[in-house]
Predicted model as a PDB file, atoms N, CA, C, CB and O in Angstrom, pLDDT in the B-factor column:
MODEL        1                                                                  
ATOM      1  N   MET A   1       0.812  -1.183   0.000  1.00 74.00           N  
ATOM      2  CA  MET A   1       0.000   0.000   0.000  1.00 74.00           C  
ATOM      3  C   MET A   1       0.862   1.256   0.000  1.00 74.00           C  
ATOM      4  CB  MET A   1      -0.927  -0.007   1.189  1.00 74.00           C  
ATOM      5  O   MET A   1       0.470   2.282  -0.556  1.00 74.00           O  
ATOM      6  N   ALA A   2       2.038   1.177   0.624  1.00 72.00           N  
ATOM      7  CA  ALA A   2       2.905   2.356   0.660  1.00 72.00           C  
ATOM      8  C   ALA A   2       3.385   2.730  -0.741  1.00 72.00           C  
ATOM      9  CB  ALA A   2       4.108   2.106   1.579  1.00 72.00           C  
ATOM     10  O   ALA A   2       3.559   3.911  -1.044  1.00 72.00           O  
ATOM     11  N   LEU A   3       3.596   1.744  -1.584  1.00 73.00           N  
ATOM     12  CA  LEU A   3       4.014   2.012  -2.959  1.00 73.00           C  
ATOM     13  C   LEU A   3       2.844   2.506  -3.809  1.00 73.00           C  
ATOM     14  CB  LEU A   3       4.621   0.752  -3.585  1.00 73.00           C  
ATOM     15  O   LEU A   3       3.039   3.294  -4.735  1.00 73.00           O  
ATOM     16  N   THR A   4       1.648   2.056  -3.504  1.00 77.00           N  
ATOM     17  CA  THR A   4       0.474   2.437  -4.284  1.00 77.00           C  
ATOM     18  C   THR A   4       0.077   3.889  -4.046  1.00 77.00           C  
ATOM     19  CB  THR A   4      -0.692   1.524  -3.951  1.00 77.00           C  
ATOM     20  O   THR A   4      -0.242   4.608  -4.993  1.00 77.00           O  
ATOM     21  N   PHE A   5       0.094   4.321  -2.805  1.00 81.00           N  
ATOM     22  CA  PHE A   5      -0.388   5.654  -2.473  1.00 81.00           C  
ATOM     23  C   PHE A   5       0.664   6.737  -2.609  1.00 81.00           C  
ATOM     24  CB  PHE A   5      -0.915   5.660  -1.090  1.00 81.00           C  
ATOM     25  O   PHE A   5       0.338   7.923  -2.559  1.00 81.00           O  
ATOM     26  N   ASN A   6       1.905   6.358  -2.777  1.00 78.00           N  
ATOM     27  CA  ASN A   6       2.983   7.337  -2.802  1.00 78.00           C  
ATOM     28  C   ASN A   6       3.867   7.093  -4.018  1.00 78.00           C  
ATOM     29  CB  ASN A   6       3.815   7.275  -1.501  1.00 78.00           C  
ATOM     30  O   ASN A   6       4.457   6.022  -4.156  1.00 78.00           O  
ATOM     31  N   ASN A   7       3.956   8.070  -4.885  1.00 76.00           N  
ATOM     32  CA  ASN A   7       4.762   7.931  -6.092  1.00 76.00           C  
ATOM     33  C   ASN A   7       6.156   8.527  -5.951  1.00 76.00           C  
ATOM     34  CB  ASN A   7       4.058   8.577  -7.246  1.00 76.00           C  
ATOM     35  O   ASN A   7       7.034   8.232  -6.761  1.00 76.00           O  
ATOM     36  N   SER A   8       6.372   9.348  -4.954  1.00 79.00           N  
ATOM     37  CA  SER A   8       7.644  10.027  -4.788  1.00 79.00           C  
ATOM     38  C   SER A   8       8.674   9.115  -4.130  1.00 79.00           C  
ATOM     39  CB  SER A   8       7.461  11.295  -3.967  1.00 79.00           C  
ATOM     40  O   SER A   8       8.349   8.364  -3.210  1.00 79.00           O  
ATOM     41  N   ASN A   9       9.903   9.184  -4.598  1.00 79.00           N  
ATOM     42  CA  ASN A   9      10.974   8.389  -4.006  1.00 79.00           C  
ATOM     43  C   ASN A   9      11.393   8.916  -2.639  1.00 79.00           C  
ATOM     44  CB  ASN A   9      12.169   8.361  -4.931  1.00 79.00           C  
ATOM     45  O   ASN A   9      11.989   8.178  -1.855  1.00 79.00           O  
ATOM     46  N   ASN A  10      11.095  10.169  -2.340  1.00 83.00           N  
ATOM     47  CA  ASN A  10      11.517  10.763  -1.082  1.00 83.00           C  
ATOM     48  C   ASN A  10      10.719  10.272   0.116  1.00 83.00           C  
ATOM     49  CB  ASN A  10      11.415  12.246  -1.170  1.00 83.00           C  
ATOM     50  O   ASN A  10      11.178  10.402   1.250  1.00 83.00           O  
ATOM     51  N   PHE A  11       9.543   9.715  -0.104  1.00 82.00           N  
ATOM     52  CA  PHE A  11       8.664   9.351   1.005  1.00 82.00           C  
ATOM     53  C   PHE A  11       8.369   7.859   1.054  1.00 82.00           C  
ATOM     54  CB  PHE A  11       7.370  10.116   0.907  1.00 82.00           C  
ATOM     55  O   PHE A  11       7.348   7.457   1.611  1.00 82.00           O  
ATOM     56  N   ARG A  12       9.220   7.046   0.497  1.00 84.00           N  
ATOM     57  CA  ARG A  12       9.016   5.605   0.538  1.00 84.00           C  
ATOM     58  C   ARG A  12       9.342   5.049   1.914  1.00 84.00           C  
ATOM     59  CB  ARG A  12       9.867   4.917  -0.523  1.00 84.00           C  
ATOM     60  O   ARG A  12      10.196   5.578   2.626  1.00 84.00           O  
ATOM     61  N   THR A  13       8.655   3.980   2.276  1.00 86.00           N  
ATOM     62  CA  THR A  13       8.961   3.308   3.533  1.00 86.00           C  
ATOM     63  C   THR A  13      10.166   2.390   3.337  1.00 86.00           C  
ATOM     64  CB  THR A  13       7.734   2.504   4.043  1.00 86.00           C  
ATOM     65  O   THR A  13      10.562   2.118   2.204  1.00 86.00           O  
ATOM     66  N   ILE A  14      10.738   1.922   4.420  1.00 87.00           N  
ATOM     67  CA  ILE A  14      11.935   1.091   4.341  1.00 87.00           C  
ATOM     68  C   ILE A  14      11.670  -0.218   3.591  1.00 87.00           C  
ATOM     69  CB  ILE A  14      12.456   0.791   5.743  1.00 87.00           C  
ATOM     70  O   ILE A  14      12.479  -0.571   2.732  1.00 87.00           O  
ATOM     71  N   PRO A  15      10.588  -0.963   3.860  1.00 87.00           N  
ATOM     72  CA  PRO A  15      10.366  -2.201   3.112  1.00 87.00           C  
ATOM     73  C   PRO A  15      10.202  -1.991   1.605  1.00 87.00           C  
ATOM     74  CB  PRO A  15       9.148  -2.895   3.648  1.00 87.00           C  
ATOM     75  O   PRO A  15      10.663  -2.809   0.808  1.00 87.00           O  
ATOM     76  N   VAL A  16       9.554  -0.909   1.220  1.00 85.00           N  
ATOM     77  CA  VAL A  16       9.396  -0.627  -0.210  1.00 85.00           C  
ATOM     78  C   VAL A  16      10.742  -0.291  -0.833  1.00 85.00           C  
ATOM     79  CB  VAL A  16       8.400   0.532  -0.432  1.00 85.00           C  
ATOM     80  O   VAL A  16      11.032  -0.716  -1.951  1.00 85.00           O  
ATOM     81  N   GLY A  17      11.559   0.464  -0.124  1.00 86.00           N  
ATOM     82  CA  GLY A  17      12.886   0.787  -0.638  1.00 86.00           C  
ATOM     83  C   GLY A  17      13.772  -0.436  -0.774  1.00 86.00           C  
ATOM     84  O   GLY A  17      14.514  -0.559  -1.749  1.00 86.00           O  
ATOM     85  N   ILE A  18      13.705  -1.343   0.193  1.00 88.00           N  
ATOM     86  CA  ILE A  18      14.504  -2.571   0.125  1.00 88.00           C  
ATOM     87  C   ILE A  18      14.009  -3.465  -1.010  1.00 88.00           C  
ATOM     88  CB  ILE A  18      14.448  -3.334   1.471  1.00 88.00           C  
ATOM     89  O   ILE A  18      14.815  -4.072  -1.715  1.00 88.00           O  
ATOM     90  N   ALA A  19      12.708  -3.552  -1.191  1.00 85.00           N  
ATOM     91  CA  ALA A  19      12.163  -4.376  -2.269  1.00 85.00           C  
ATOM     92  C   ALA A  19      12.514  -3.825  -3.640  1.00 85.00           C  
ATOM     93  CB  ALA A  19      10.659  -4.486  -2.134  1.00 85.00           C  
ATOM     94  O   ALA A  19      12.512  -4.569  -4.621  1.00 85.00           O  
ATOM     95  N   ASP A  20      12.812  -2.553  -3.726  1.00 85.00           N  
ATOM     96  CA  ASP A  20      13.140  -1.918  -5.004  1.00 85.00           C  
ATOM     97  C   ASP A  20      14.591  -2.169  -5.428  1.00 85.00           C  
ATOM     98  CB  ASP A  20      12.886  -0.423  -4.916  1.00 85.00           C  
ATOM     99  O   ASP A  20      14.964  -1.826  -6.550  1.00 85.00           O  
ATOM    100  N   PHE A  21      15.410  -2.755  -4.561  1.00 85.00           N  
ATOM    101  CA  PHE A  21      16.804  -3.014  -4.897  1.00 85.00           C  
ATOM    102  C   PHE A  21      16.960  -4.034  -6.014  1.00 85.00           C  
ATOM    103  CB  PHE A  21      17.542  -3.488  -3.679  1.00 85.00           C  
ATOM    104  O   PHE A  21      17.862  -3.902  -6.842  1.00 85.00           O  
ATOM    105  N   GLY A  22      16.123  -5.022  -6.056  1.00 82.00           N  
ATOM    106  CA  GLY A  22      16.270  -6.113  -7.013  1.00 82.00           C  
ATOM    107  C   GLY A  22      15.935  -5.707  -8.434  1.00 82.00           C  
ATOM    108  O   GLY A  22      15.182  -4.763  -8.674  1.00 82.00           O  
ATOM    109  N   GLY A  23      16.512  -6.442  -9.368  1.00 81.00           N  
ATOM    110  CA  GLY A  23      16.233  -6.222 -10.777  1.00 81.00           C  
ATOM    111  C   GLY A  23      15.372  -7.341 -11.329  1.00 81.00           C  
ATOM    112  O   GLY A  23      14.765  -8.099 -10.572  1.00 81.00           O  
ATOM    113  N   ASN A  24      15.320  -7.444 -12.646  1.00 85.00           N  
ATOM    114  CA  ASN A  24      14.514  -8.486 -13.271  1.00 85.00           C  
ATOM    115  C   ASN A  24      15.174  -9.855 -13.213  1.00 85.00           C  
ATOM    116  CB  ASN A  24      14.234  -8.125 -14.700  1.00 85.00           C  
ATOM    117  O   ASN A  24      14.497 -10.863 -13.014  1.00 85.00           O  
ATOM    118  N   PHE A  25      16.493  -9.896 -13.386  1.00 88.00           N  
ATOM    119  CA  PHE A  25      17.171 -11.184 -13.516  1.00 88.00           C  
ATOM    120  C   PHE A  25      18.205 -11.453 -12.443  1.00 88.00           C  
ATOM    121  CB  PHE A  25      17.823 -11.268 -14.840  1.00 88.00           C  
ATOM    122  O   PHE A  25      18.870 -12.488 -12.483  1.00 88.00           O  
ATOM    123  N   GLN A  26      18.359 -10.566 -11.499  1.00 88.00           N  
ATOM    124  CA  GLN A  26      19.302 -10.802 -10.418  1.00 88.00           C  
ATOM    125  C   GLN A  26      18.772 -10.208  -9.125  1.00 88.00           C  
ATOM    126  CB  GLN A  26      20.677 -10.212 -10.757  1.00 88.00           C  
ATOM    127  O   GLN A  26      18.033  -9.224  -9.126  1.00 88.00           O  
ATOM    128  N   VAL A  27      19.166 -10.827  -8.028  1.00 89.00           N  
ATOM    129  CA  VAL A  27      18.745 -10.363  -6.713  1.00 89.00           C  
ATOM    130  C   VAL A  27      20.004 -10.094  -5.894  1.00 89.00           C  
ATOM    131  CB  VAL A  27      17.811 -11.409  -6.002  1.00 89.00           C  
ATOM    132  O   VAL A  27      20.753 -11.026  -5.600  1.00 89.00           O  
ATOM    133  N   PRO A  28      20.250  -8.843  -5.523  1.00 91.00           N  
ATOM    134  CA  PRO A  28      21.451  -8.525  -4.735  1.00 91.00           C  
ATOM    135  C   PRO A  28      21.232  -8.839  -3.254  1.00 91.00           C  
ATOM    136  CB  PRO A  28      21.834  -7.037  -4.909  1.00 91.00           C  
ATOM    137  O   PRO A  28      20.887  -7.962  -2.461  1.00 91.00           O  
ATOM    138  N   TYR A  29      21.440 -10.112  -2.901  1.00 93.00           N  
ATOM    139  CA  TYR A  29      21.155 -10.545  -1.534  1.00 93.00           C  
ATOM    140  C   TYR A  29      22.002  -9.806  -0.508  1.00 93.00           C  
ATOM    141  CB  TYR A  29      21.383 -12.036  -1.402  1.00 93.00           C  
ATOM    142  O   TYR A  29      21.516  -9.499   0.581  1.00 93.00           O  
ATOM    143  N   GLY A  30      23.235  -9.518  -0.825  1.00 94.00           N  
ATOM    144  CA  GLY A  30      24.100  -8.801   0.106  1.00 94.00           C  
ATOM    145  C   GLY A  30      23.584  -7.409   0.411  1.00 94.00           C  
ATOM    146  O   GLY A  30      23.573  -6.987   1.568  1.00 94.00           O  
ATOM    147  N   THR A  31      23.164  -6.704  -0.599  1.00 92.00           N  
ATOM    148  CA  THR A  31      22.631  -5.352  -0.424  1.00 92.00           C  
ATOM    149  C   THR A  31      21.316  -5.373   0.351  1.00 92.00           C  
ATOM    150  CB  THR A  31      22.426  -4.678  -1.787  1.00 92.00           C  
ATOM    151  O   THR A  31      21.085  -4.533   1.221  1.00 92.00           O  
ATOM    152  N   ILE A  32      20.468  -6.329   0.033  1.00 92.00           N  
ATOM    153  CA  ILE A  32      19.188  -6.445   0.726  1.00 92.00           C  
ATOM    154  C   ILE A  32      19.414  -6.781   2.196  1.00 92.00           C  
ATOM    155  CB  ILE A  32      18.302  -7.516   0.059  1.00 92.00           C  
ATOM    156  O   ILE A  32      18.759  -6.215   3.071  1.00 92.00           O  
ATOM    157  N   PHE A  33      20.342  -7.703   2.470  1.00 95.00           N  
ATOM    158  CA  PHE A  33      20.629  -8.067   3.854  1.00 95.00           C  
ATOM    159  C   PHE A  33      21.234  -6.893   4.613  1.00 95.00           C  
ATOM    160  CB  PHE A  33      21.572  -9.269   3.904  1.00 95.00           C  
ATOM    161  O   PHE A  33      20.872  -6.656   5.765  1.00 95.00           O  
ATOM    162  N   ALA A  34      22.141  -6.160   3.996  1.00 95.00           N  
ATOM    163  CA  ALA A  34      22.756  -5.006   4.654  1.00 95.00           C  
ATOM    164  C   ALA A  34      21.709  -3.938   4.967  1.00 95.00           C  
ATOM    165  CB  ALA A  34      23.870  -4.414   3.773  1.00 95.00           C  
ATOM    166  O   ALA A  34      21.729  -3.359   6.053  1.00 95.00           O  
ATOM    167  N   ALA A  35      20.807  -3.671   4.045  1.00 93.00           N  
ATOM    168  CA  ALA A  35      19.757  -2.680   4.291  1.00 93.00           C  
ATOM    169  C   ALA A  35      18.805  -3.149   5.386  1.00 93.00           C  
ATOM    170  CB  ALA A  35      18.975  -2.396   3.001  1.00 93.00           C  
ATOM    171  O   ALA A  35      18.326  -2.337   6.176  1.00 93.00           O  
ATOM    172  N   SER A  36      18.530  -4.437   5.440  1.00 94.00           N  
ATOM    173  CA  SER A  36      17.662  -4.965   6.495  1.00 94.00           C  
ATOM    174  C   SER A  36      18.314  -4.834   7.860  1.00 94.00           C  
ATOM    175  CB  SER A  36      17.318  -6.427   6.221  1.00 94.00           C  
ATOM    176  O   SER A  36      17.646  -4.503   8.840  1.00 94.00           O  
ATOM    177  N   VAL A  37      19.615  -5.091   7.931  1.00 95.00           N  
ATOM    178  CA  VAL A  37      20.333  -4.959   9.199  1.00 95.00           C  
ATOM    179  C   VAL A  37      20.370  -3.502   9.642  1.00 95.00           C  
ATOM    180  CB  VAL A  37      21.765  -5.514   9.072  1.00 95.00           C  
ATOM    181  O   VAL A  37      20.156  -3.200  10.816  1.00 95.00           O  
ATOM    182  N   VAL A  38      20.637  -2.607   8.711  1.00 94.00           N  
ATOM    183  CA  VAL A  38      20.679  -1.176   9.040  1.00 94.00           C  
ATOM    184  C   VAL A  38      19.303  -0.689   9.506  1.00 94.00           C  
ATOM    185  CB  VAL A  38      21.151  -0.352   7.817  1.00 94.00           C  
ATOM    186  O   VAL A  38      19.215   0.223  10.328  1.00 94.00           O  
ATOM    187  N   ALA A  39      18.246  -1.287   8.990  1.00 93.00           N  
ATOM    188  CA  ALA A  39      16.901  -0.864   9.380  1.00 93.00           C  
ATOM    189  C   ALA A  39      16.476  -1.443  10.728  1.00 93.00           C  
ATOM    190  CB  ALA A  39      15.903  -1.272   8.313  1.00 93.00           C  
ATOM    191  O   ALA A  39      15.692  -0.813  11.437  1.00 93.00           O  
ATOM    192  N   THR A  40      16.970  -2.623  11.104  1.00 94.00           N  
ATOM    193  CA  THR A  40      16.487  -3.273  12.317  1.00 94.00           C  
ATOM    194  C   THR A  40      17.390  -3.101  13.531  1.00 94.00           C  
ATOM    195  CB  THR A  40      16.308  -4.716  12.056  1.00 94.00           C  
ATOM    196  O   THR A  40      16.901  -3.144  14.660  1.00 94.00           O  
ATOM    197  N   VAL A  41      18.670  -2.910  13.337  1.00 96.00           N  
ATOM    198  CA  VAL A  41      19.593  -2.808  14.475  1.00 96.00           C  
ATOM    199  C   VAL A  41      19.287  -1.597  15.373  1.00 96.00           C  
ATOM    200  CB  VAL A  41      21.033  -2.719  13.966  1.00 96.00           C  
ATOM    201  O   VAL A  41      19.297  -1.757  16.593  1.00 96.00           O  
ATOM    202  N   PRO A  42      19.021  -0.413  14.843  1.00 94.00           N  
ATOM    203  CA  PRO A  42      18.701   0.701  15.755  1.00 94.00           C  
ATOM    204  C   PRO A  42      17.462   0.446  16.609  1.00 94.00           C  
ATOM    205  CB  PRO A  42      18.500   1.971  14.959  1.00 94.00           C  
ATOM    206  O   PRO A  42      17.422   0.856  17.769  1.00 94.00           O  
ATOM    207  N   ILE A  43      16.460  -0.218  16.061  1.00 93.00           N  
ATOM    208  CA  ILE A  43      15.270  -0.536  16.833  1.00 93.00           C  
ATOM    209  C   ILE A  43      15.607  -1.539  17.922  1.00 93.00           C  
ATOM    210  CB  ILE A  43      14.161  -1.082  15.923  1.00 93.00           C  
ATOM    211  O   ILE A  43      15.125  -1.414  19.048  1.00 93.00           O  
ATOM    212  N   GLY A  44      16.426  -2.528  17.606  1.00 93.00           N  
ATOM    213  CA  GLY A  44      16.859  -3.495  18.614  1.00 93.00           C  
ATOM    214  C   GLY A  44      17.647  -2.851  19.725  1.00 93.00           C  
ATOM    215  O   GLY A  44      17.490  -3.222  20.888  1.00 93.00           O  
ATOM    216  N   ILE A  45      18.491  -1.897  19.396  1.00 95.00           N  
ATOM    217  CA  ILE A  45      19.270  -1.184  20.417  1.00 95.00           C  
ATOM    218  C   ILE A  45      18.342  -0.382  21.326  1.00 95.00           C  
ATOM    219  CB  ILE A  45      20.312  -0.248  19.755  1.00 95.00           C  
ATOM    220  O   ILE A  45      18.526  -0.368  22.543  1.00 95.00           O  
ATOM    221  N   LEU A  46      17.347   0.284  20.743  1.00 93.00           N  
ATOM    222  CA  LEU A  46      16.402   1.049  21.561  1.00 93.00           C  
ATOM    223  C   LEU A  46      15.591   0.145  22.484  1.00 93.00           C  
ATOM    224  CB  LEU A  46      15.461   1.851  20.666  1.00 93.00           C  
ATOM    225  O   LEU A  46      15.357   0.491  23.641  1.00 93.00           O  
ATOM    226  N   VAL A  47      15.167  -0.997  21.986  1.00 90.00           N  
ATOM    227  CA  VAL A  47      14.431  -1.933  22.832  1.00 90.00           C  
ATOM    228  C   VAL A  47      15.331  -2.454  23.938  1.00 90.00           C  
ATOM    229  CB  VAL A  47      13.873  -3.103  22.000  1.00 90.00           C  
ATOM    230  O   VAL A  47      14.877  -2.610  25.071  1.00 90.00           O  
ATOM    231  N   PHE A  48      16.597  -2.727  23.639  1.00 92.00           N  
ATOM    232  CA  PHE A  48      17.536  -3.197  24.658  1.00 92.00           C  
ATOM    233  C   PHE A  48      17.759  -2.138  25.733  1.00 92.00           C  
ATOM    234  CB  PHE A  48      18.872  -3.580  24.016  1.00 92.00           C  
ATOM    235  O   PHE A  48      17.838  -2.464  26.918  1.00 92.00           O  
ATOM    236  N   ILE A  49      17.860  -0.885  25.332  1.00 94.00           N  
ATOM    237  CA  ILE A  49      18.067   0.192  26.296  1.00 94.00           C  
ATOM    238  C   ILE A  49      16.822   0.391  27.165  1.00 94.00           C  
ATOM    239  CB  ILE A  49      18.425   1.500  25.569  1.00 94.00           C  
ATOM    240  O   ILE A  49      16.933   0.567  28.378  1.00 94.00           O  
ATOM    241  N   PHE A  50      15.649   0.363  26.551  1.00 92.00           N  
ATOM    242  CA  PHE A  50      14.404   0.635  27.266  1.00 92.00           C  
ATOM    243  C   PHE A  50      13.623  -0.639  27.579  1.00 92.00           C  
ATOM    244  CB  PHE A  50      13.539   1.577  26.453  1.00 92.00           C  
ATOM    245  O   PHE A  50      12.397  -0.595  27.676  1.00 92.00           O  
ATOM    246  N   ARG A  51      14.308  -1.772  27.741  1.00 91.00           N  
ATOM    247  CA  ARG A  51      13.625  -3.046  27.957  1.00 91.00           C  
ATOM    248  C   ARG A  51      12.810  -3.062  29.240  1.00 91.00           C  
ATOM    249  CB  ARG A  51      14.629  -4.171  27.985  1.00 91.00           C  
ATOM    250  O   ARG A  51      11.777  -3.730  29.302  1.00 91.00           O  
ATOM    251  N   LYS A  52      13.249  -2.345  30.263  1.00 91.00           N  
ATOM    252  CA  LYS A  52      12.497  -2.288  31.513  1.00 91.00           C  
ATOM    253  C   LYS A  52      11.107  -1.691  31.266  1.00 91.00           C  
ATOM    254  CB  LYS A  52      13.264  -1.459  32.572  1.00 91.00           C  
ATOM    255  O   LYS A  52      10.110  -2.197  31.781  1.00 91.00           O  
ATOM    256  N   PHE A  53      11.048  -0.631  30.491  1.00 90.00           N  
ATOM    257  CA  PHE A  53       9.777   0.011  30.204  1.00 90.00           C  
ATOM    258  C   PHE A  53       8.929  -0.812  29.240  1.00 90.00           C  
ATOM    259  CB  PHE A  53      10.012   1.394  29.636  1.00 90.00           C  
ATOM    260  O   PHE A  53       7.703  -0.830  29.344  1.00 90.00           O  
ATOM    261  N   VAL A  54       9.577  -1.485  28.312  1.00 85.00           N  
ATOM    262  CA  VAL A  54       8.846  -2.329  27.364  1.00 85.00           C  
ATOM    263  C   VAL A  54       8.194  -3.491  28.095  1.00 85.00           C  
ATOM    264  CB  VAL A  54       9.784  -2.853  26.256  1.00 85.00           C  
ATOM    265  O   VAL A  54       7.018  -3.776  27.869  1.00 85.00           O  
ATOM    266  N   VAL A  55       8.932  -4.163  28.964  1.00 87.00           N  
ATOM    267  CA  VAL A  55       8.387  -5.300  29.707  1.00 87.00           C  
ATOM    268  C   VAL A  55       7.291  -4.845  30.659  1.00 87.00           C  
ATOM    269  CB  VAL A  55       9.498  -6.021  30.484  1.00 87.00           C  
ATOM    270  O   VAL A  55       6.259  -5.508  30.765  1.00 87.00           O  
ATOM    271  N   SER A  56       7.491  -3.727  31.356  1.00 88.00           N  
ATOM    272  CA  SER A  56       6.464  -3.261  32.278  1.00 88.00           C  
ATOM    273  C   SER A  56       5.190  -2.854  31.537  1.00 88.00           C  
ATOM    274  CB  SER A  56       6.990  -2.088  33.101  1.00 88.00           C  
ATOM    275  O   SER A  56       4.086  -3.065  32.039  1.00 88.00           O  
ATOM    276  N   GLY A  57       5.336  -2.279  30.360  1.00 85.00           N  
ATOM    277  CA  GLY A  57       4.162  -1.922  29.563  1.00 85.00           C  
ATOM    278  C   GLY A  57       3.414  -3.134  29.058  1.00 85.00           C  
ATOM    279  O   GLY A  57       2.184  -3.143  29.026  1.00 85.00           O  
ATOM    280  N   LEU A  58       4.158  -4.168  28.659  1.00 84.00           N  
ATOM    281  CA  LEU A  58       3.507  -5.387  28.200  1.00 84.00           C  
ATOM    282  C   LEU A  58       2.796  -6.108  29.336  1.00 84.00           C  
ATOM    283  CB  LEU A  58       4.520  -6.310  27.557  1.00 84.00           C  
ATOM    284  O   LEU A  58       1.691  -6.619  29.154  1.00 84.00           O  
ATOM    285  N   THR A  59       3.427  -6.151  30.512  1.00 86.00           N  
ATOM    286  CA  THR A  59       2.799  -6.858  31.627  1.00 86.00           C  
ATOM    287  C   THR A  59       1.656  -6.067  32.244  1.00 86.00           C  
ATOM    288  CB  THR A  59       3.830  -7.170  32.689  1.00 86.00           C  
ATOM    289  O   THR A  59       0.709  -6.669  32.751  1.00 86.00           O  
ATOM    290  N   SER A  60       1.707  -4.760  32.219  1.00 83.00           N  
ATOM    291  CA  SER A  60       0.613  -3.970  32.782  1.00 83.00           C  
ATOM    292  C   SER A  60      -0.641  -4.097  31.918  1.00 83.00           C  
ATOM    293  CB  SER A  60       1.026  -2.490  32.911  1.00 83.00           C  
ATOM    294  O   SER A  60      -1.751  -3.977  32.438  1.00 83.00           O  
ATOM    295  N   GLY A  61      -0.500  -4.327  30.664  1.00 75.00           N  
ATOM    296  CA  GLY A  61      -1.646  -4.522  29.801  1.00 75.00           C  
ATOM    297  C   GLY A  61      -2.266  -5.903  29.954  1.00 75.00           C  
ATOM    298  O   GLY A  61      -3.409  -6.116  29.549  1.00 75.00           O  
ATOM    299  N   ALA A  62      -1.519  -6.851  30.538  1.00 75.00           N  
ATOM    300  CA  ALA A  62      -2.019  -8.203  30.689  1.00 75.00           C  
ATOM    301  C   ALA A  62      -2.727  -8.431  32.013  1.00 75.00           C  
ATOM    302  CB  ALA A  62      -0.897  -9.170  30.551  1.00 75.00           C  
ATOM    303  O   ALA A  62      -3.426  -9.430  32.183  1.00 75.00           O  
ATOM    304  N   VAL A  63      -2.551  -7.514  32.947  1.00 71.00           N  
ATOM    305  CA  VAL A  63      -3.131  -7.682  34.288  1.00 71.00           C  
ATOM    306  C   VAL A  63      -4.458  -6.943  34.342  1.00 71.00           C  
ATOM    307  CB  VAL A  63      -2.160  -7.159  35.401  1.00 71.00           C  
ATOM    308  O   VAL A  63      -4.557  -5.776  33.962  1.00 71.00           O  
ATOM    309  N   LYS A  64      -5.465  -7.641  34.817  1.00 69.00           N  
ATOM    310  CA  LYS A  64      -6.799  -7.033  34.927  1.00 69.00           C  
ATOM    311  C   LYS A  64      -6.961  -6.412  36.312  1.00 69.00           C  
ATOM    312  CB  LYS A  64      -7.921  -8.090  34.666  1.00 69.00           C  
ATOM    313  O   LYS A  64      -6.659  -7.039  37.327  1.00 69.00           O  
ATOM    314  N   GLY A  65      -7.439  -5.176  36.333  1.00 61.00           N  
ATOM    315  CA  GLY A  65      -7.774  -4.526  37.594  1.00 61.00           C  
ATOM    316  C   GLY A  65      -6.693  -3.821  38.216  1.00 61.00           C  
ATOM    317  O   GLY A  65      -6.871  -3.236  39.285  1.00 61.00           O  
TER     318      GLY A  65                                                      
ENDMDL                                                                          
END                                                                             
């Protein structure tokens, strides 16, 4: 849907940009993997730093009352 509603290259989402790397007859697995790592590692670092708040938020939503 992000590719359908947005025609500009400046406002593409990360998955659409990564999917656009490939060509018709070759798939650059190294480039795709590197872009995936660059996209996910910062989020993992933030979750690791704020894991106390993430766990408390998840458990507070599971407790009734």
